[in-house]
DRENVOMI-347032 format. One record per residue (C-alpha): x, y, z; residue in one letter; chain. Coordinates in Angstrom, 3 decimals. Each point is the difference from the previous one (the first is absolute). Layout:
N
       c1       c2       c3 rest kette
        X        Y        Z    A     A
...
This chain:
535
       c1       c2       c3 rest kette
  -14.601   -1.619  -29.699    M     A
    1.037   -2.199    2.942    S     A
    0.893    1.056    3.512    L     A
    3.626    1.103    0.311    R     A
    1.341    0.725    3.472    V     A
    3.296    1.007    1.531    I     A
    0.584    0.398    3.742    A     A
    2.738    2.292    1.283    V     A
    1.383    0.951    3.406    S     A
    0.743    3.720   -0.317    A     A
    3.482    1.361    0.846    P     A
    0.655    1.734    3.315    D     A
    3.288    1.737   -0.891    W     A
    0.667    2.766   -2.496    I     A
    3.168   -1.639   -1.343    K     A
    2.660   -2.584    0.697    G     A
    0.116   -3.660    1.008    A     A
   -0.292   -1.692    3.372    K     A
    3.305   -0.702    1.688    D     A
    0.856   -3.696   -0.242    S     A
    0.517   -0.053    3.777    R     A
   -3.592    1.077    0.683    A     A
   -2.660   -2.645    0.632    L     A
   -1.962   -0.269   -3.212    N     A
   -1.976   -2.416   -2.124    S     A
   -0.603    0.554   -3.667    R     A
   -3.222   -2.015    0.114    D     A
   -3.115    2.227    0.300    P     A
   -1.423   -2.285    2.696    A     A
   -2.911    2.273    0.990    S     A
   -0.932    0.516   -3.643    L     A
    0.020   -3.749   -0.638    F     A
   -2.164   -0.497    3.072    N     A
   -2.571    2.563   -1.129    A     A
   -0.128   -1.388   -3.558    C     A
    0.013   -3.732    0.763    R     A
   -3.770   -0.495   -0.241    Y     A
   -0.146    1.864   -3.314    A     A
    2.817   -2.231   -1.255    A     A
   -1.966   -3.048    1.140    H     A
   -2.948    1.156   -2.137    R     A
    2.071   -0.734   -3.092    T     A
   -0.934   -3.675    0.492    F     A
   -3.746    0.753   -0.253    D     A
   -1.117    0.013   -3.667    P     A
   -2.974    2.216    0.882    S     A
    2.288    2.761    1.289    S     A
    1.493    2.797   -2.080    A     A
    3.286   -0.758    1.765    W     A
    0.173   -3.375   -1.806    S     A
    0.596    1.756   -3.336    S     A
    2.129    2.809    1.426    S     A
    3.749    0.484   -0.176    N     A
    0.117   -1.653    3.445    W     A
   -1.088   -3.357   -1.400    A     A
    2.921   -2.360   -0.411    G     A
    2.913   -1.023    2.171    T     A
    1.112    1.419    3.334    R     A
    2.988    1.556   -1.743    A     A
   -2.277    1.697   -2.520    Q     A
   -2.170    1.452    2.787    R     A
    3.058    1.167    1.904    R     A
    1.145    1.829   -3.139    A     A
   -3.102    2.210    0.282    Q     A
    1.137    1.324    3.396    T     A
    2.728    2.437    0.970    L     A
    1.566    1.115    3.271    L     A
    1.484    3.482   -0.402    M     A
    2.508    1.583    2.372    Y     A
    0.628    3.448   -1.497    S     A
   -0.664    2.076   -3.100    L     A
    3.076   -1.671   -1.468    D     A
   -2.379   -2.910   -0.699    D     A
   -2.336    2.103   -2.169    M     A
    1.481   -1.192   -3.337    P     A
   -0.871   -3.591    0.963    V     A
   -3.531    1.076    0.911    F     A
   -0.400    1.974   -3.239    A     A
    1.145   -2.985   -2.062    E     A
   -2.511   -2.174    1.861    M     A
   -2.832    2.426   -0.799    L     A
    0.877    0.071   -3.687    R     A
    0.435   -3.768   -0.208    R     A
   -3.179   -1.031    1.822    E     A
   -2.209    3.044   -0.705    R     A
   -2.099   -0.782    3.111    P     A
   -3.596    1.079    0.380    N     A
    0.338   -0.462    3.768    L     A
    3.011    1.299    1.934    L     A
    0.139   -0.995    3.669    L     A
    2.296    2.254    2.029    L     A
    0.911   -0.918    3.569    G     A
    1.487    2.707    2.198    A     A
    1.183    0.438    3.544    M     A
   -0.057    3.567    1.285    T     A
    3.471    1.000   -1.197    L     A
   -0.903   -1.436   -3.418    C     A
   -2.805    2.503   -0.682    L     A
    2.145    2.389   -2.114    P     A
    1.299   -2.984   -1.961    G     A
   -3.524   -1.317   -0.547    A     A
   -1.016    3.399   -1.415    V     A
    2.944   -0.077   -2.426    V     A
   -0.826   -3.565   -1.098    C     A
   -3.692    0.760   -0.483    A     A
    0.783    3.153   -1.980    A     A
    2.272   -1.941   -2.352    L     A
   -2.664   -2.669   -0.520    A     A
   -2.533    2.697   -0.902    K     A
    2.495    1.680   -2.314    E     A
    0.612   -3.236   -1.910    I     A
   -3.455   -1.610    0.120    L     A
   -2.453    2.811    0.743    G     A
   -3.545   -1.014    0.959    D     A
    0.614   -3.555   -1.183    Q     A
    1.604   -0.903    3.316    V     A
   -1.710   -0.031    3.379    V     A
    2.494    0.999    2.684    V     A
   -0.826   -1.374    3.446    V     A
    1.965    1.014    3.094    L     A
   -0.021   -2.280    3.027    G     A
    2.307   -1.094    2.781    G     A
    0.777    1.115    3.513    R     A
   -0.044    3.750   -0.686    H     A
   -3.481   -0.089   -1.484    A     A
   -1.163   -2.157    2.914    S     A
    1.362    2.440    2.601    E     A
   -1.228    3.169   -1.712    S     A
   -3.552   -1.041   -1.011    M     A
   -1.705   -1.853    2.808    Y     A
   -3.186   -0.591    1.957    L     A
   -0.542    2.016    3.152    E     A
   -1.388   -3.181    1.555    K     A
    0.496   -3.429   -1.532    H     A
   -3.567   -0.930    0.911    S     A
   -1.470    2.958   -1.915    A     A
    0.484   -0.818   -3.673    R     A
   -1.754    2.836   -1.828    L     A
    1.469    2.696   -2.289    P     A
   -0.647    2.730    2.550    E     A
    2.210   -1.847    2.492    H     A
    3.081    0.088   -2.270    V     A
    2.698    2.439    1.111    R     A
    2.867    1.476   -2.004    H     A
    3.395    0.831    1.472    H     A
    1.682    3.109   -1.519    P     A
    2.119   -2.467   -2.016    S     A
   -2.981   -1.862   -1.478    S     A
    0.724   -0.256   -3.745    P     A
   -3.646    0.768   -0.806    L     A
    0.134    3.132    2.125    R     A
    3.338    1.044   -1.503    L     A
   -1.373   -0.372   -3.528    M     A
   -3.229    1.825    0.865    A     A
    1.925    2.996    1.356    T     A
    2.524    0.055   -2.835    G     A
    2.952   -0.934    2.208    R     A
    0.830   -2.888   -2.344    I     A
   -1.038   -0.695   -3.585    A     A
   -3.169   -1.997   -0.625    R     A
    1.833   -3.154   -1.007    V     A
   -1.734   -2.648    2.154    F     A
   -3.328   -1.215   -1.363    D     A
   -0.749   -1.986    3.128    L     A
    1.484   -0.107    3.492    V     A
   -0.601   -3.120    2.084    V     A
    0.645   -0.538    3.698    A     A
   -0.072   -3.179    2.059    G     A
   -0.271   -3.599   -1.173    D     A
    0.874   -0.294   -3.651    G     A
   -0.078   -3.682   -0.919    E     A
   -3.597   -0.385   -1.196    Y     A
   -0.299    3.661   -0.985    L     A
    2.931   -0.180   -2.430    I     A
   -1.516   -3.052   -1.666    A     A
   -3.313    1.854   -0.358    S     A
    1.718    3.088   -1.411    L     A
    1.439   -2.141   -2.771    G     A
   -3.460   -1.340   -0.823    E     A
   -1.405    3.550   -0.028    A     A
    2.662    1.309   -2.376    V     A
   -0.473   -2.991   -2.310    A     A
   -3.770    0.611   -0.034    A     A
    0.535    3.651   -0.920    A     A
    2.335   -1.073   -2.812    E     A
   -2.586   -2.489   -1.283    A     A
   -2.630    2.740   -0.070    E     A
    2.275    2.082   -2.203    G     A
    0.499    2.761    2.543    S     A
    2.189    2.810   -1.307    T     A
    0.897    1.029    3.544    D     A
    0.699   -2.958    2.272    L     A
    0.341    2.239    3.037    T     A
   -3.569    1.324   -0.062    R     A
   -2.386   -1.316    2.660    S     A
    2.320   -2.842    1.024    L     A
   -1.236    0.482    3.566    L     A
   -3.550   -0.780   -1.177    D     A
    1.144   -3.408   -1.217    R     A
    1.133   -1.076    3.473    L     A
   -2.243   -1.894    2.412    D     A
    0.334    0.968    3.667    A     A
   -0.490   -3.677    0.866    R     A
    3.378   -0.959   -1.499    I     A
    1.690   -1.772    2.952    P     A
    2.350    1.911    2.262    G     A
    0.143    3.215    1.940    G     A
    0.776    2.568   -2.683    W     A
   -0.821    3.481   -1.237    I     A
    0.137    1.040   -3.658    A     A
   -0.066    3.648   -0.985    G     A
    0.113    2.190   -3.089    A     A
   -0.397    3.668   -0.866    L     A
   -3.238    1.284   -1.464    E     A
    0.585    3.553   -1.143    E     A
    2.095    1.210    2.962    N     A
   -1.709   -2.086    2.654    T     A
    1.198   -3.360    1.333    P     A
   -2.638   -2.704   -0.320    R     A
    0.534   -3.139    2.051    V     A
   -1.429   -3.495    0.238    L     A
    0.698   -1.927    3.220    P     A
   -0.474   -3.750   -0.123    S     A
   -2.607   -1.687    2.148    T     A
    2.836   -1.851    1.729    G     A
   -0.847   -3.480   -1.267    T     A
    2.443   -2.432    1.563    R     A
    2.889   -1.193   -2.152    M     A
    0.634   -3.734   -0.155    D     A
    3.760   -0.200    0.371    Y     A
   -0.242   -3.773    0.028    G     A
   -0.735    0.130   -3.733    Q     A
    2.766    2.482   -0.763    M     A
    3.038   -1.293   -1.925    P     A
    3.487    0.802    1.207    S     A
    2.043    2.685   -1.776    P     A
    2.664   -2.571   -0.888    S     A
   -2.566   -2.250   -1.660    R     A
   -1.128    2.884   -2.208    M     A
    3.267    1.854   -0.634    F     A
    2.733   -2.473    0.862    G     A
    3.163    0.654    1.999    A     A
    3.421    0.928   -1.331    I     A
    1.863    1.620    2.913    A     A
    2.280   -1.829    2.366    G     A
    1.679    1.037    3.261    F     A
    3.334   -1.236    1.260    D     A
   -1.394   -0.462    3.493    V     A
   -2.087   -2.840   -1.469    F     A
    2.969   -1.728   -1.574    G     A
   -0.660    1.206   -3.534    G     A
   -3.508   -1.442   -0.231    R     A
   -2.601    1.914   -2.024    V     A
   -2.095    2.141    2.352    T     A
   -3.767    0.475   -0.248    A     A
   -2.073    2.582    1.876    H     A
   -2.688   -1.601    2.184    A     A
   -2.936    1.459    1.939    F     A
   -2.395   -1.362    2.606    S     A
   -2.501    2.763   -0.912    D     A
   -0.723    0.827    3.626    T     A
   -0.349    3.727   -0.669    G     A
    1.369    3.105   -1.687    R     A
    2.463    0.892    2.740    G     A
    1.317   -0.755    3.455    C     A
   -1.733   -1.202    3.160    V     A
    1.845    2.703    1.971    Y     A
   -0.645    3.740   -0.029    D     A
    3.392    1.715    0.188    C     A
   -0.586    3.694   -0.649    G     A
    2.836    0.387   -2.521    F     A
   -1.006   -2.953   -2.198    C     A
   -1.988    0.202   -3.232    S     A
   -1.229   -3.556    0.614    E     A
   -1.451    0.786    3.442    R     A
   -3.210   -1.862    0.802    S     A
   -2.101    3.121    0.615    S     A
    0.568    0.929   -3.661    V     A
    0.073   -3.376   -1.745    T     A
   -2.564   -1.830    2.131    G     A
    0.328   -3.102    2.112    G     A
    0.365   -3.671   -0.851    L     A
   -2.314   -1.397   -2.660    R     A
   -1.136   -3.610   -0.204    D     A
    2.805   -1.281    2.239    P     A
   -1.627   -3.397    0.547    A     A
    1.109   -1.382   -3.365    S     A
    3.157    2.086   -0.423    S     A
    2.416   -2.807    0.867    S     A
   -1.615   -2.171   -2.668    E     A
    0.262    2.817   -2.546    R     A
    3.672    0.555    0.759    L     A
    0.741   -3.703   -0.274    H     A
   -1.738   -0.086   -3.385    R     A
    2.079    2.947   -1.203    Q     A
    3.192   -1.842    0.932    L     A
   -1.249   -3.113   -1.801    V     A
   -0.634    2.100   -3.109    E     A
    3.422    1.637    0.317    A     A
    1.702   -3.407    0.051    V     A
   -2.009   -1.153   -3.027    T     A
    0.617    3.169   -2.026    V     A
    3.724    0.149    0.733    I     A
    0.409   -3.690   -0.824    H     A
   -1.802    0.540   -3.332    E     A
    1.780    3.217   -0.960    D     A
    3.434   -0.643    1.558    H     A
    0.405   -3.792    0.257    P     A
    3.685    0.256    0.903    A     A
   -0.619    2.344    2.936    R     A
   -1.613   -0.508    3.390    G     A
   -2.923    1.994    1.400    A     A
   -0.059    2.687    2.667    S     A
   -2.537    2.628    1.019    A     A
   -0.319    3.139    2.041    F     A
   -3.271    0.422    1.886    V     A
   -1.001    3.620   -0.581    E     A
   -2.392    0.300    2.976    D     A
    0.917    3.037    2.128    S     A
    0.087   -2.561    2.794    V     A
   -0.171   -3.638   -1.034    M     A
   -3.540   -1.296    0.572    L     A
   -0.639    2.979    2.249    G     A
    2.483   -1.473    2.476    G     A
   -2.649   -2.429    1.284    S     A
    1.556   -3.083    1.670    P     A
   -3.108   -2.028   -0.858    R     A
    0.161    0.901   -3.685    L     A
    3.742   -0.640   -0.143    V     A
   -0.524   -3.408    1.617    D     A
   -2.693   -0.827   -2.573    Q     A
    2.350    1.039   -2.794    F     A
    2.843   -2.129    1.371    V     A
   -2.370   -2.951    0.470    D     A
   -0.755    0.094   -3.727    R     A
    3.668    0.216   -0.957    L     A
    0.899   -2.849    2.351    E     A
   -2.764   -2.227   -1.371    S     A
    0.645    0.998   -3.630    E     A
    3.691    1.009   -0.229    P     A
    1.093    2.354   -2.766    L     A
    3.441    0.455   -1.508    D     A
    0.096    3.705    0.790    I     A
    1.753    2.413    2.339    V     A
   -1.586    3.305    0.899    F     A
    0.236    3.285    1.851    G     A
   -2.526    2.144    1.840    A     A
   -0.466    3.161    2.048    Q     A
   -0.424   -0.091    3.776    L     A
    0.524    2.382    2.901    T     A
    2.715   -0.289    2.632    I     A
   -2.511   -0.843    2.723    D     A
   -1.732   -2.608   -2.153    Q     A
    3.317   -1.771   -0.466    I     A
    0.546   -0.061    3.760    L     A
   -3.532   -1.025    0.989    T     A
   -0.562   -2.563   -2.764    R     A
    3.185   -2.007    0.266    R     A
   -1.822   -3.305   -0.342    T     A
   -1.627    1.157   -3.224    Q     A
    3.301    1.385   -1.362    L     A
    1.766   -3.277    0.708    A     A
   -2.761   -1.891   -1.799    R     A
    0.143    2.425   -2.932    L     A
    3.750   -0.516   -0.262    A     A
   -0.665   -3.718   -0.225    G     A
   -2.209    0.437   -3.075    V     A
    2.131    2.498   -1.896    G     A
    0.088    3.442    1.658    L     A
    3.488    1.333   -0.705    R     A
   -0.391    3.763    0.153    Y     A
   -1.872    2.528    2.150    V     A
   -0.261    3.725   -0.641    F     A
   -0.662    2.215    3.029    V     A
   -0.571    3.677    0.601    G     A
    2.634    1.234    2.445    V     A
   -0.819    3.642   -0.864    E     A
    1.815    1.627    2.935    T     A
    1.969   -0.717    3.187    L     A
   -2.291    1.880    2.386    V     A
   -3.712   -0.269   -0.913    P     A
   -0.937    2.403    2.798    E     A
    2.009    2.754   -1.694    A     A
   -2.293   -0.108   -3.049    I     A
   -3.269   -0.225    1.907    G     A
   -0.082   -3.776    0.302    G     A
   -0.968   -2.823   -2.362    M     A
   -3.202   -2.030    0.044    S     A
    1.979   -3.182   -0.683    K     A
    2.298    0.590    3.010    D     A
   -2.020   -2.375    2.168    L     A
    2.880   -1.214    2.164    G     A
    1.108    3.434    1.187    R     A
   -0.784   -0.826    3.633    K     A
    2.035   -3.218   -0.087    Q     A
    3.320    1.195   -1.427    A     A
    1.530    2.906   -1.948    P     A
   -0.503    0.014   -3.776    W     A
    3.712   -0.482   -0.759    L     A
    0.233   -2.949    2.366    S     A
   -2.963   -1.667   -1.688    R     A
    1.542    0.497   -3.441    I     A
    3.148   -1.802    1.171    H     A
   -2.037   -2.857    1.473    R     A
   -2.029   -0.349   -3.205    A     A
    3.117   -0.153   -2.181    L     A
    1.609   -2.553    2.290    E     A
   -3.083   -2.215   -0.160    F     A
   -0.308    0.289   -3.777    L     A
    3.650   -0.971   -0.369    G     A
   -0.588   -3.094    2.128    E     A
   -2.828   -1.002   -2.347    Q     A
    2.013    0.553   -3.176    G     A
   -2.170    2.948   -1.024    I     A
    1.693    3.046   -1.500    H     A
   -1.324    3.494    0.734    C     A
   -0.184    3.302   -1.854    G     A
   -1.412    3.210    1.394    C     A
   -1.468    3.395   -0.779    A     A
    1.021    3.170    1.790    I     A
   -1.803    3.320   -0.161    L     A
    1.389    3.488    0.459    F     A
   -1.811    3.323    0.025    G     A
   -2.308   -0.827    2.911    L     A
    1.329    2.753    2.240    G     A
    3.142   -1.754    1.196    E     A
    3.334    1.788    0.301    T     A
    2.942   -0.636   -2.307    Q     A
    1.840   -1.456    2.964    E     A
   -2.749   -2.609    0.410    R     A
    0.227   -0.872   -3.691    R     A
    3.707   -0.648    0.187    M     A
   -0.454   -2.027    3.186    E     A
   -2.551   -2.164   -1.820    L     A
    2.347   -0.644   -2.903    L     A
    2.843   -0.830    2.372    E     A
   -2.284   -2.403    1.901    A     A
   -0.858   -1.736   -3.279    L     A
    3.697   -0.281   -0.809    R     A
    0.549   -1.691    3.366    T     A
   -2.884   -2.416   -0.611    M     A
    1.410   -0.964   -3.380    R     A
    3.330   -0.731    1.643    G     A
   -1.602   -2.192    2.666    V     A
   -2.806   -1.737   -1.913    Y     A
    0.901    0.535   -3.673    G     A
   -3.260    1.923   -0.399    M     A
   -2.160    1.992   -0.545    P     A
    0.744    0.164   -3.691    S     A
   -1.132    1.755   -2.051    P     A
   -0.733    3.201    1.882    V     A
   -2.695    1.886   -1.898    S     A
    0.099    3.697    0.897    A     A
   -2.929    2.381   -0.440    N     A
   -0.588    3.672    0.796    W     A
   -3.532    0.585    1.268    A     A
   -2.506    1.329   -2.535    V     A
   -3.358    1.408    1.033    Q     A
   -2.788   -1.831   -1.842    H     A
   -3.639    1.140   -0.410    P     A
   -1.166   -2.819    2.313    L     A
   -3.684    0.653   -0.699    C     A
    0.273    3.398    1.650    G     A
    2.085   -1.160    2.979    Q     A
    2.984    2.018   -1.205    D     A
    0.564    2.313    2.942    G     A
   -1.404    2.949   -1.906    G     A
    2.727   -0.105   -2.660    A     A
   -2.438    0.198   -2.903    G     A
    2.706   -0.626   -2.606    Y     A
   -1.160   -0.193   -3.627    E     A
    3.022   -2.076   -1.131    Y     A
   -0.067    1.538   -3.485    I     A
    3.753    0.679    0.052    E     A
    2.643   -2.701    0.099    W     A
    0.788   -1.016    3.565    G     A
    3.688    0.701   -0.546    T     A
    1.256    2.380   -2.717    P     A
    3.191   -0.498   -1.966    E     A
    3.150    0.652    1.999    G     A
    2.058   -1.431    2.870    P     A
   -3.011   -1.240    1.994    F     A
   -1.108   -2.091   -2.967    L     A
    3.449   -1.540   -0.316    E     A
   -0.144   -1.086    3.650    C     A
   -3.594   -1.189   -0.037    F     A
    0.568   -2.534   -2.790    H     A
    1.626   -1.933    2.861    R     A
   -3.304    0.009    1.946    F     A
   -3.331   -1.747   -0.403    G     A
   -2.467    2.847    0.485    E     A
    1.221    3.538    0.672    A     A
   -0.943    3.576   -0.799    S     A
    1.184    3.557    0.486    V     A
   -3.323    1.702   -0.704    R     A
   -2.411   -2.174    1.992    Y     A
    1.393   -0.571    3.515    P     A
   -2.091   -0.644    3.083    L     A
   -1.425    3.466    0.755    P     A
    1.197    0.068    3.614    H     A
    3.540   -0.989   -1.023    V     A
    0.861    2.040   -3.072    G     A
    2.206   -0.804   -2.992    P     A
    3.299   -1.875    0.289    P     A
    3.331    1.829    0.062    R     A
    2.398   -0.823   -2.800    L     A
    3.102   -0.359    2.158    E     A
   -1.835   -2.403    2.314    E     A
   -1.321   -2.099   -2.892    V     A
    3.489   -0.170   -1.494    Q     A
    1.483   -1.130    3.307    E     A
   -2.676   -2.686    0.387    V     A
    0.504   -1.191   -3.584    T     A
    3.761   -0.283    0.462    A     A
   -0.484   -2.056    3.169    R     A
   -2.573   -2.207   -1.732    L     A
    2.540   -0.805   -2.672    D     A
    2.408   -1.326    2.617    T     A
   -2.658   -2.463    1.160    L     A
    0.185   -1.729   -3.369    E     A
    3.461   -1.349    0.817    V     A
   -0.619   -3.585    1.239    P     A
    0.872   -0.361    3.673    M     A
    0.048   -3.790   -0.188    K     A
    1.182   -2.323   -2.785    P     A
   -2.838   -1.313   -2.145    G     A
   -2.510    2.591    1.169    L     A
   -3.202   -0.533   -2.022    P     A
   -1.257    2.864   -2.130    T     A
   -3.235    0.856   -1.702    L     A
    1.571    0.703   -3.371    T     A
   -2.524   -0.533   -2.772    E     A
    0.738   -1.799   -3.241    H     A
   -2.181   -0.935   -2.948    Y     A
   -0.567   -2.927   -2.292    S     A
């Protein structure tokens, strides 16, 4: 029987739907990114992927993926399991998604038994099963956080529903997992889950760890760390297409693009799950501008083929576009100036990068940059212990720099959205001051919009969790009034706050939520939004 795969982003909420005013994309961008090389293998006749349910059109491949928000989406997932009857289920999970991943895996086992291999990957696995030193790549150097799914299964804290847990780079590993499952099927194995780890080669490119339970003991296989060739990697849009569109881009279809410069951010802010000390530094930056340009070229081609009546747009998903390097940005703009594309795009930058790279921002605006997303986080960085990205703190106050950045972006015709973060130890008074400051900015500059609010969640962070030691086996926010408020947020949790801060107070969250809602009233006529629509 042929390889049959579905890939699912597990839900992070126990019930409900995300508030329409919260920043949200229904495309599983990270899942597409991890699976793009496996999807590319469908074009190789020698690969098991070429005869799998992923062979065919972009739309057909996309139909084998699912982004879940809450357990309300379980009927859709169950129907998908029964329709496709996969022998390989890829589950991606951030930390707050762990309970949802357990529920999804249990249902897959209930319906399909040992005829499905359930693999858990994603950011939670990567932060909870890790190498003590990246240079020491042996099994004895692998460490498990208290929330490591292998450890939780071994101790009976969760059911034994994951056949394999993988951490780190997934692109080549996922493709190899498909080949391994297909080989087991061809051999007539009655239990596809048995000895899957033995079928993996540690030389598969990428920095990854794969682990499984043997009896009640975790057994792990770290890769040798063979370098990945991102130059040969297809873009997610080329493999899975693009269907979303954002009003800020004038109704064009929006693709997700990556320069593949690393797993996280170049900065090391203590509160951030993408901090460089956890995710690693830049990787292969020399050719990153060329890779990003190629992804935009592919986005234009794909959108023209699939949506000929619509224009193309893209959002660059790098934590900081091209690592914030002026040289790399200049190289990228050089390519777009010499080979113009009919595309507009957005990206993420920091406040200080906007102010210190004005020449680059002006050039980017000239080749299609129309939107920048920044992390404002707070009004007074010193009150939360400082921020690694706050490089201009000796030149001017944080609030003053935010105003200057917005003014400059407006002059360049670039719209701006922002993220704010509560639960870092600030007072309620500071929170309300921040929201009032944002209201003032919107009145003066017509931005930032949207304002994406988050309430700080402690992540495993490869053991750098301040001693919290959370297992994350319960939903981050139970049913009740907190849950109703937090559907308005990006990431938030009652049960897993920063350990030195403590859980949020309901009356304070309700006051913040009410004030957030007032920010949605446009302060200037024609204020752009980031409302998402679909073809």
